[in-house]
C-alpha angles and dihedrals in degrees: 000000000000118000105248092210099053094082091049093047092048090050091050090050092051093048093045092051090055093064101038115116110254112249128237114259131193121235138173125230106237097175134021099197110056091020111238126172127195116218109180105305092339121099110204116202126209090261089068098040133089114192130203104251096237090062093062121099114259092019110176130208134170117238139185129192134181136177149136124261116204123177134154134174124181131192130052110330092179136249126311121238114275113261138173115232119185113299094341097090126217116333144145136205134220116232113221097177147340131217123187124182114162140150117226131201126176137164136173145114124314117202120197104204100188118082129173113320134202110280094021113143112229138188112235132186123189124228116243093269090047090228095109129042126204117216104216103176148345110253130213133187121233 
């Protein structure tokens, strides 16, 4: 006799699987251009890949940095090279100390030139329909 609950249990399993979060998988880059990733026996082409922007070659970001540089050195630092300045003739100076205290601010564009390379290990997660995979990060072993 057929178990009356087996159909109900199978239906519950199927429905539950639809809403489970996809799990992270590990793939290997087999080609940079065009980008192709191997996941087990499956080769995923660039048409079925989405890549985190920072993993792309020539990825650009804006940056800003600021800080304070302080440095001092006392005692004889030695003579400067001899130089001729105007009508003063050739002469040199002896440095007896230096004191630097300055604030620094800088901003600009930062370009990361290295993208994914052949044999890189990457973390992938499939979309719900498992037709597209998202490359989240490049992975390294310690």
